[in-house]
N, C-alpha and C positions, 0 to 999 in steps of 0.2 A: 592566504594566497592573494596576490595582488590583482589578478584579473579574473573577473567573473566570466565563466564560459557562456557562450551563446547557446540557445537551445539546440543548434545543429551539432554541437560537440558533446552533448549529454548522450551517453550510450542508450540505445533502445534495445528492447528484447522483442523478437517476433514470437507471438503467441501461437498455440497449436491450431488456432482457427484462422491464422493469416494476418490478424491485426498486430499492430506494434504498440508498445507502451514505453515511455521514458523510464529508466531505472531510478531516477531521482524525482520524487514528488513531494508534495506537502500534505501531511495529515492535518485534519481540522478538528479533531476531538477536543472539546472544551473551548473552541473558538466560537463565540456567539455575538449577536448584535452588531452594531456598527464597527466594532474592532475587527470582527471576522471579515467584513467587506474590505476594510482598509488593508489588512495584512494580505489578503488574497490578491487585491489589486497590486500591492507592492511586489508580491511574489511573481506576478505576471510580468511586471516591469523588469524584475531581476532575470527573467528567462524561464521560470517554472512553467511547465505545460501539463502537469499531472497533479490532480487534486482529488483527495480522498475524503468522503463524508459517509454518513449513514443516517438512516431514519432515527436511530437511537440518539445521535448527537444533537438533534434539535436545531440544526443549522443549515438544512438543505436550502431554505429560502435565501439565506445570506450568501451561500455559495453561488446559487443561481443569479442573484442580483449582481454580485461581483463579476461574474462571467459576462453577463449582459452589458454591464457598464464598460468593461474592458473592450468588448467587441465594438460597442458604439463609439468608443474613443479611438478606435483604430489600432489599439495596442496588440491585438491578436485576432485570429479568425476562429470560428467554432471548430473548424476542421483540424486546427493545430492542437486542440486541447484533448486531454483524456480526463473525463470526469467519472469518478467511481462513487457508487453508493451501495447500500446494503439493506437486506431484509432482516428485520429483527425477529427474535424467536417466537414471540406471541403471534406474529403475522404469518408464520409458515402455513397454517391451514387456509389462509386467504391471500396467497402469494400474489396472484394476478392483481387483485384490487390494491394491495399494499404497494406493489410496484407502481401502479398508475398514480397513486397518491404521492409517491416520491417524485415521479416525473412532473406532476403538477406543481409541487413545492419548488422544485428546481427550475420550473418554467422553461424546460428544454423539450425539443422534439424527440430526442433520444438520449440515452445514457451509454457512454462508451463501455463501461464495465459495471455489472451489477452482481452482487454476491449474496449467497446465503450466509448470514453473519456467524452463526454457530451451528454445529450439527444437531445438538439437543437430541441425542439418540433415544433418550428415555421417552420422548414424546412420539417418536416414530413418524414424523411428518416431513423430514428433510428431503427425502427422495421426491415426493410429490411436489414440494416447493421448487426444487431444482427443475423438475420437468415443466412446471408452469413458466419458469423463467426462460427455459429453452424455447417455449412457444412464443414468448415475447421477442426473443431473438429472431425467430423465423419471421415474425411480423415486422421486423426492422426497427423495433423500439429499443433494443439492447444490442450493442456491438458484440460484446463478449460476456459469457456467463462464467462466473467464478465462485469461489467459496472462501470462507475465512475460518480459521481454527479447526479445520478438519484434520483427521489423522488417518492412518492407513486403512483401517477397517471400514471407516465411513466412506472414504474415497473408493474403495473396492465396491462397496454397495452401490454407490452412484453410477460407477462405470458399468457394472453388471446389469443394472436396471435400464440404463439409457444408451449405453454404447458410446457415450460422450464424456471424455475426461474434462474436468474444469480447466479453463484457460489459466487461472491463477488460484493459488491457495495462499491467503494472507494469514501469517501466523506470528506468534511471539518469537522473535529471533534476534539475538545480539551476542556480543562477545561473552563467553561463558555459558551460553545456551544456544548452540548453533544447529541443533536438531539434524545431525548428519544422516541418520537413517531415513527420516522423512524427506530430506532433500534428495537422497538417492532414489526414493520412490518417485518423487516429482520428475527427476531426470528421465526415468524409465518411461514415464507416461506423457512427457512433453508438457508438464505443468510448471508454470513460472512460480518460483518461490518469492513471496513478497513479505518483508519484515515489518511488523508493527513493533513499537517500543525498541527501535534499533539502537538506541542509546542505553537500553537497560534501565529506563527511568532514572538515568543519571548515575546509577551505581558504578558502571564501568569507568566513568570519568575519573574516579578516584584511584584507579589502578596505577601503580608505579610503572608497570611495563608499558601501558598506554602513554603515560606522561613521558617516558624515556623516548619512545618512538616519535611522539609529537615534537619533542625538542629537536630530534635529529632531522625531521622533515620540515621544520619551521612552520608547523601547523598547530591547531588546537587539539586537545584530546578528543573532542567531539568529532572533528574532521577525520581523525585517524580511525575512530570507531566506525564511522559511516563508510569511509573509503575501504575498510576491511571487507565489508559486505558487498559493496558495488564491484570490487575487484573480482569477486567470485560469481558475478552474474546475478546477484540477488537484488531485487527491486526494494527500495527503501522509501518510507513515507514519514520522516521525522516531523514532529509538530513543534511549532514555536509561535510566540506572539511578539518576539523580538526581531526587529528589522536587521540588526547586526548578525544575529544567529541565522536568520533567513539567508543572508548572503553567504555566510560561511558554509552552511550546509550545501548550497548549490555548487560550491567549488570542489566538492570531494572527488568528482570524476577525474579531475586533473592530478590527483595524488596517486602515483604508481608505487605501491609498496613492494619492496623486494622480498625474496624468499625467506630471508632471515627474519624480517619483521613479521611476515605472515605466520611463520612457525612460532614465534614468541607469542603472538596474539592467540593462536590456536590453543596454546597451553594454559591460558588463563582460566581458572576454575570459576564456576557459577552455577546458576540453575534457573528454573522457571520462576517468574515473579508475579504471575497473575493466575487466573483460573485454569485448571486442567480441563480441556474439552471432553475428556472421558467421563467427567462427573458433573460439570457445570452445564446448564443451570439446575440439573437434578430432576 
């Protein structure tokens, strides 16, 4: 795509708590050290306003430093940004303290979206952790409370216990593994579906169907794979350390796939590529 969209033309989703989130963001898993600061600063220059990290990633300090540097340079305001982080499994019993530690590492006054990273149902602590994060939301330190890798039964348990549906559920989702039943559940409860590994760890890029559509649209296979999700109202957080791919990912909102292309992409087989939350971490 020749022109990089401005932040104003990136579609946003309104969450069930009234906040909004850009549907195109940057995942920061495995981005660490000075390279993380550099790529996040460049992403902000490209127009990204949504950044996803987690305590597990070990880069909350770098994300916070990049945000502060960009604000100081006048590139962006804090209010324009959506910063997400997550509570790791071992920290569920001490969710309040762990959240405060993430906030300090990020060096922010608040986090826009904070998630319980995995349900870990075998440990039986995810409901209490979620409740603790809701308390931090009420204190003004979290904008929206979400979850990641939750499935229907664990979402039912959260909603029954608290009366509050998560704003977002971030799950593995990509061509070949689109989780339609879970997405239907999300739609019924006003939960935004957010895709991690939206490129299927690169596997979907080798699909001849994706390549065929990419050629027809004058795009890359990665752009088609991402546009396929965004066109269905799914939030995406692809990760990259390449400035070229950074810009390519940001243009996907401008690719309007027709019904024939969507049907072809719907039919590509595949499956889960990472841990099943019903059994992980055991």
